[in-house]
Biotite code that builds the C-alpha atoms (Angstrom):
import biotite.structure as struc

atoms = struc.array([
    struc.Atom([-67.191, -50.165, -1.043], chain_id="A", res_id=1, res_name="MET", atom_name="CA", element="C"),
    struc.Atom([-68.922, -50.336, 2.303], chain_id="A", res_id=2, res_name="THR", atom_name="CA", element="C"),
    struc.Atom([-68.470, -53.252, 4.664], chain_id="A", res_id=3, res_name="PHE", atom_name="CA", element="C"),
    struc.Atom([-72.099, -54.312, 4.091], chain_id="A", res_id=4, res_name="GLU", atom_name="CA", element="C"),
    struc.Atom([-71.601, -54.362, 0.324], chain_id="A", res_id=5, res_name="ALA", atom_name="CA", element="C"),
    struc.Atom([-68.383, -56.369, 0.716], chain_id="A", res_id=6, res_name="TYR", atom_name="CA", element="C"),
    struc.Atom([-70.126, -58.801, 3.062], chain_id="A", res_id=7, res_name="GLU", atom_name="CA", element="C"),
    struc.Atom([-72.938, -59.271, 0.506], chain_id="A", res_id=8, res_name="ALA", atom_name="CA", element="C"),
    struc.Atom([-70.407, -60.080, -2.242], chain_id="A", res_id=9, res_name="VAL", atom_name="CA", element="C"),
    struc.Atom([-68.602, -62.571, 0.004], chain_id="A", res_id=10, res_name="VAL", atom_name="CA", element="C"),
    struc.Atom([-71.882, -64.223, 1.017], chain_id="A", res_id=11, res_name="ASP", atom_name="CA", element="C"),
    struc.Atom([-72.995, -64.404, -2.602], chain_id="A", res_id=12, res_name="GLU", atom_name="CA", element="C"),
    struc.Atom([-69.682, -65.857, -3.800], chain_id="A", res_id=13, res_name="SER", atom_name="CA", element="C"),
    struc.Atom([-69.865, -68.511, -1.042], chain_id="A", res_id=14, res_name="GLY", atom_name="CA", element="C"),
    struc.Atom([-73.375, -69.381, -2.158], chain_id="A", res_id=15, res_name="PHE", atom_name="CA", element="C"),
    struc.Atom([-72.173, -69.665, -5.758], chain_id="A", res_id=16, res_name="GLU", atom_name="CA", element="C"),
    struc.Atom([-69.259, -71.867, -4.676], chain_id="A", res_id=17, res_name="ALA", atom_name="CA", element="C"),
    struc.Atom([-71.635, -74.225, -2.848], chain_id="A", res_id=18, res_name="ARG", atom_name="CA", element="C"),
    struc.Atom([-73.767, -74.369, -5.991], chain_id="A", res_id=19, res_name="GLY", atom_name="CA", element="C"),
    struc.Atom([-70.757, -75.350, -8.104], chain_id="A", res_id=20, res_name="ARG", atom_name="CA", element="C"),
    struc.Atom([-69.808, -77.991, -5.553], chain_id="A", res_id=21, res_name="GLU", atom_name="CA", element="C"),
    struc.Atom([-73.361, -79.382, -5.648], chain_id="A", res_id=22, res_name="ARG", atom_name="CA", element="C"),
    struc.Atom([-73.234, -79.498, -9.464], chain_id="A", res_id=23, res_name="GLN", atom_name="CA", element="C"),
    struc.Atom([-69.873, -81.264, -9.456], chain_id="A", res_id=24, res_name="ALA", atom_name="CA", element="C"),
    struc.Atom([-71.092, -83.828, -6.923], chain_id="A", res_id=25, res_name="LEU", atom_name="CA", element="C"),
    struc.Atom([-74.315, -84.352, -8.908], chain_id="A", res_id=26, res_name="SER", atom_name="CA", element="C"),
    struc.Atom([-72.298, -85.087, -12.040], chain_id="A", res_id=27, res_name="LEU", atom_name="CA", element="C"),
    struc.Atom([-70.198, -87.591, -10.096], chain_id="A", res_id=28, res_name="GLY", atom_name="CA", element="C"),
    struc.Atom([-73.333, -89.208, -8.682], chain_id="A", res_id=29, res_name="ILE", atom_name="CA", element="C"),
    struc.Atom([-74.845, -89.490, -12.177], chain_id="A", res_id=30, res_name="ASP", atom_name="CA", element="C"),
    struc.Atom([-71.685, -91.191, -13.408], chain_id="A", res_id=31, res_name="ARG", atom_name="CA", element="C"),
    struc.Atom([-71.636, -93.577, -10.443], chain_id="A", res_id=32, res_name="LEU", atom_name="CA", element="C"),
    struc.Atom([-75.316, -94.435, -10.934], chain_id="A", res_id=33, res_name="GLU", atom_name="CA", element="C"),
    struc.Atom([-74.586, -95.448, -14.543], chain_id="A", res_id=34, res_name="ARG", atom_name="CA", element="C"),
    struc.Atom([-71.889, -97.770, -13.213], chain_id="A", res_id=35, res_name="LEU", atom_name="CA", element="C"),
    struc.Atom([-74.287, -99.217, -10.677], chain_id="A", res_id=36, res_name="GLN", atom_name="CA", element="C"),
    struc.Atom([-76.850, -99.955, -13.413], chain_id="A", res_id=37, res_name="LYS", atom_name="CA", element="C"),
    struc.Atom([-74.217, -101.822, -15.410], chain_id="A", res_id=38, res_name="GLY", atom_name="CA", element="C"),
    struc.Atom([-74.426, -99.551, -18.460], chain_id="A", res_id=39, res_name="ARG", atom_name="CA", element="C"),
    struc.Atom([-70.796, -98.702, -19.010], chain_id="A", res_id=40, res_name="PHE", atom_name="CA", element="C"),
    struc.Atom([-67.670, -99.548, -20.934], chain_id="A", res_id=41, res_name="SER", atom_name="CA", element="C"),
    struc.Atom([-64.280, -100.004, -19.329], chain_id="A", res_id=42, res_name="LEU", atom_name="CA", element="C"),
    struc.Atom([-63.453, -96.460, -20.464], chain_id="A", res_id=43, res_name="GLU", atom_name="CA", element="C"),
    struc.Atom([-66.623, -95.127, -18.767], chain_id="A", res_id=44, res_name="ASP", atom_name="CA", element="C"),
    struc.Atom([-65.688, -96.963, -15.570], chain_id="A", res_id=45, res_name="LEU", atom_name="CA", element="C"),
    struc.Atom([-62.199, -95.484, -15.459], chain_id="A", res_id=46, res_name="VAL", atom_name="CA", element="C"),
    struc.Atom([-63.332, -91.957, -16.427], chain_id="A", res_id=47, res_name="GLU", atom_name="CA", element="C"),
    struc.Atom([-66.162, -91.938, -13.890], chain_id="A", res_id=48, res_name="SER", atom_name="CA", element="C"),
    struc.Atom([-64.025, -93.139, -11.015], chain_id="A", res_id=49, res_name="LEU", atom_name="CA", element="C"),
    struc.Atom([-61.179, -90.789, -11.893], chain_id="A", res_id=50, res_name="LEU", atom_name="CA", element="C"),
    struc.Atom([-63.679, -87.896, -12.012], chain_id="A", res_id=51, res_name="TYR", atom_name="CA", element="C"),
    struc.Atom([-64.897, -88.703, -8.497], chain_id="A", res_id=52, res_name="VAL", atom_name="CA", element="C"),
    struc.Atom([-61.325, -89.158, -7.290], chain_id="A", res_id=53, res_name="ARG", atom_name="CA", element="C"),
    struc.Atom([-60.164, -85.821, -8.767], chain_id="A", res_id=54, res_name="ARG", atom_name="CA", element="C"),
    struc.Atom([-63.199, -84.004, -7.376], chain_id="A", res_id=55, res_name="LEU", atom_name="CA", element="C"),
    struc.Atom([-62.560, -85.263, -3.856], chain_id="A", res_id=56, res_name="TRP", atom_name="CA", element="C"),
    struc.Atom([-58.845, -84.543, -4.158], chain_id="A", res_id=57, res_name="THR", atom_name="CA", element="C"),
    struc.Atom([-59.757, -80.914, -4.886], chain_id="A", res_id=58, res_name="ILE", atom_name="CA", element="C"),
    struc.Atom([-62.123, -80.856, -1.894], chain_id="A", res_id=59, res_name="PHE", atom_name="CA", element="C"),
    struc.Atom([-59.452, -82.341, 0.376], chain_id="A", res_id=60, res_name="ILE", atom_name="CA", element="C"),
    struc.Atom([-56.846, -79.831, -0.766], chain_id="A", res_id=61, res_name="GLU", atom_name="CA", element="C"),
    struc.Atom([-59.268, -76.950, -0.154], chain_id="A", res_id=62, res_name="ASP", atom_name="CA", element="C"),
    struc.Atom([-60.228, -78.260, 3.274], chain_id="A", res_id=63, res_name="LEU", atom_name="CA", element="C"),
    struc.Atom([-56.566, -78.693, 4.253], chain_id="A", res_id=64, res_name="ALA", atom_name="CA", element="C"),
    struc.Atom([-55.785, -75.075, 3.384], chain_id="A", res_id=65, res_name="HIS", atom_name="CA", element="C"),
    struc.Atom([-55.253, -73.039, 6.576], chain_id="A", res_id=66, res_name="PRO", atom_name="CA", element="C"),
    struc.Atom([-57.518, -70.252, 5.320], chain_id="A", res_id=67, res_name="GLU", atom_name="CA", element="C"),
    struc.Atom([-60.523, -72.533, 4.869], chain_id="A", res_id=68, res_name="ASN", atom_name="CA", element="C"),
    struc.Atom([-63.266, -71.018, 7.015], chain_id="A", res_id=69, res_name="GLY", atom_name="CA", element="C"),
    struc.Atom([-64.919, -74.214, 8.233], chain_id="A", res_id=70, res_name="LEU", atom_name="CA", element="C"),
    struc.Atom([-64.425, -75.317, 11.844], chain_id="A", res_id=71, res_name="PRO", atom_name="CA", element="C"),
    struc.Atom([-61.405, -77.584, 12.328], chain_id="A", res_id=72, res_name="ASP", atom_name="CA", element="C"),
    struc.Atom([-63.460, -80.615, 13.458], chain_id="A", res_id=73, res_name="LYS", atom_name="CA", element="C"),
    struc.Atom([-65.800, -80.381, 10.462], chain_id="A", res_id=74, res_name="LEU", atom_name="CA", element="C"),
    struc.Atom([-62.861, -79.981, 8.090], chain_id="A", res_id=75, res_name="ARG", atom_name="CA", element="C"),
    struc.Atom([-61.161, -83.038, 9.578], chain_id="A", res_id=76, res_name="ALA", atom_name="CA", element="C"),
    struc.Atom([-64.354, -85.096, 9.321], chain_id="A", res_id=77, res_name="ASP", atom_name="CA", element="C"),
    struc.Atom([-64.905, -84.165, 5.668], chain_id="A", res_id=78, res_name="ILE", atom_name="CA", element="C"),
    struc.Atom([-61.249, -84.830, 4.862], chain_id="A", res_id=79, res_name="ILE", atom_name="CA", element="C"),
    struc.Atom([-61.647, -88.314, 6.380], chain_id="A", res_id=80, res_name="SER", atom_name="CA", element="C"),
    struc.Atom([-64.712, -88.913, 4.234], chain_id="A", res_id=81, res_name="ILE", atom_name="CA", element="C"),
    struc.Atom([-62.818, -87.658, 1.199], chain_id="A", res_id=82, res_name="GLY", atom_name="CA", element="C"),
    struc.Atom([-59.901, -89.991, 1.824], chain_id="A", res_id=83, res_name="LEU", atom_name="CA", element="C"),
    struc.Atom([-62.337, -92.901, 2.081], chain_id="A", res_id=84, res_name="TRP", atom_name="CA", element="C"),
    struc.Atom([-64.005, -91.855, -1.208], chain_id="A", res_id=85, res_name="VAL", atom_name="CA", element="C"),
    struc.Atom([-60.629, -91.688, -2.976], chain_id="A", res_id=86, res_name="VAL", atom_name="CA", element="C"),
    struc.Atom([-59.601, -95.108, -1.648], chain_id="A", res_id=87, res_name="LYS", atom_name="CA", element="C"),
    struc.Atom([-62.969, -96.655, -2.516], chain_id="A", res_id=88, res_name="GLU", atom_name="CA", element="C"),
    struc.Atom([-62.865, -95.230, -6.054], chain_id="A", res_id=89, res_name="ALA", atom_name="CA", element="C"),
    struc.Atom([-59.396, -96.756, -6.442], chain_id="A", res_id=90, res_name="ASP", atom_name="CA", element="C"),
    struc.Atom([-60.637, -100.113, -5.126], chain_id="A", res_id=91, res_name="ARG", atom_name="CA", element="C"),
    struc.Atom([-63.477, -100.093, -7.668], chain_id="A", res_id=92, res_name="LEU", atom_name="CA", element="C"),
    struc.Atom([-61.172, -99.093, -10.516], chain_id="A", res_id=93, res_name="ARG", atom_name="CA", element="C"),
    struc.Atom([-58.740, -101.876, -9.563], chain_id="A", res_id=94, res_name="GLU", atom_name="CA", element="C"),
    struc.Atom([-61.684, -104.329, -9.336], chain_id="A", res_id=95, res_name="GLU", atom_name="CA", element="C"),
    struc.Atom([-61.024, -105.030, -5.651], chain_id="A", res_id=96, res_name="ARG", atom_name="CA", element="C"),
    struc.Atom([-64.621, -104.000, -4.963], chain_id="A", res_id=97, res_name="SER", atom_name="CA", element="C"),
    struc.Atom([-67.862, -103.850, -6.907], chain_id="A", res_id=98, res_name="ASN", atom_name="CA", element="C"),
    struc.Atom([-70.051, -101.935, -4.433], chain_id="A", res_id=99, res_name="ASP", atom_name="CA", element="C"),
    struc.Atom([-70.732, -98.566, -6.069], chain_id="A", res_id=100, res_name="VAL", atom_name="CA", element="C"),
    struc.Atom([-73.760, -97.885, -3.847], chain_id="A", res_id=101, res_name="MET", atom_name="CA", element="C"),
    struc.Atom([-71.722, -96.752, -0.837], chain_id="A", res_id=102, res_name="GLN", atom_name="CA", element="C"),
    struc.Atom([-69.919, -94.181, -2.977], chain_id="A", res_id=103, res_name="LEU", atom_name="CA", element="C"),
    struc.Atom([-73.234, -92.944, -4.375], chain_id="A", res_id=104, res_name="ILE", atom_name="CA", element="C"),
    struc.Atom([-74.762, -92.642, -0.910], chain_id="A", res_id=105, res_name="GLU", atom_name="CA", element="C"),
    struc.Atom([-71.874, -90.715, 0.659], chain_id="A", res_id=106, res_name="ILE", atom_name="CA", element="C"),
    struc.Atom([-71.697, -88.333, -2.300], chain_id="A", res_id=107, res_name="ASN", atom_name="CA", element="C"),
    struc.Atom([-75.452, -87.736, -2.045], chain_id="A", res_id=108, res_name="ARG", atom_name="CA", element="C"),
    struc.Atom([-75.191, -87.038, 1.676], chain_id="A", res_id=109, res_name="LEU", atom_name="CA", element="C"),
    struc.Atom([-72.417, -84.508, 1.177], chain_id="A", res_id=110, res_name="ILE", atom_name="CA", element="C"),
    struc.Atom([-74.155, -82.867, -1.804], chain_id="A", res_id=111, res_name="ARG", atom_name="CA", element="C"),
    struc.Atom([-77.451, -82.566, 0.059], chain_id="A", res_id=112, res_name="ASP", atom_name="CA", element="C"),
    struc.Atom([-75.695, -81.031, 3.075], chain_id="A", res_id=113, res_name="ALA", atom_name="CA", element="C"),
    struc.Atom([-74.277, -78.168, 0.975], chain_id="A", res_id=114, res_name="LEU", atom_name="CA", element="C"),
])
């Protein structure tokens, strides 16, 4: 395999990974929007918030990995956002907050930046 062919595969796999991340964030946003509209059971609330929490935990773990190719400052910034998302999802699940809109907005911003 030539270097150019390898580079094309790597570029393509990165593009595919971003697409999967966008899909995962979109699913989380859809779930959060249902919560915002008030159309949910307690089970839906817990499942939706745990989905968002697990998704961001995966992102944080990936960003913290030394081989992650993003610049250190960007990685640190996204990790900070992720920690806030996890904490906010927990606050909503524990009924210490009822403002789903901030979670929706930050997830949209991150998704749209991918």
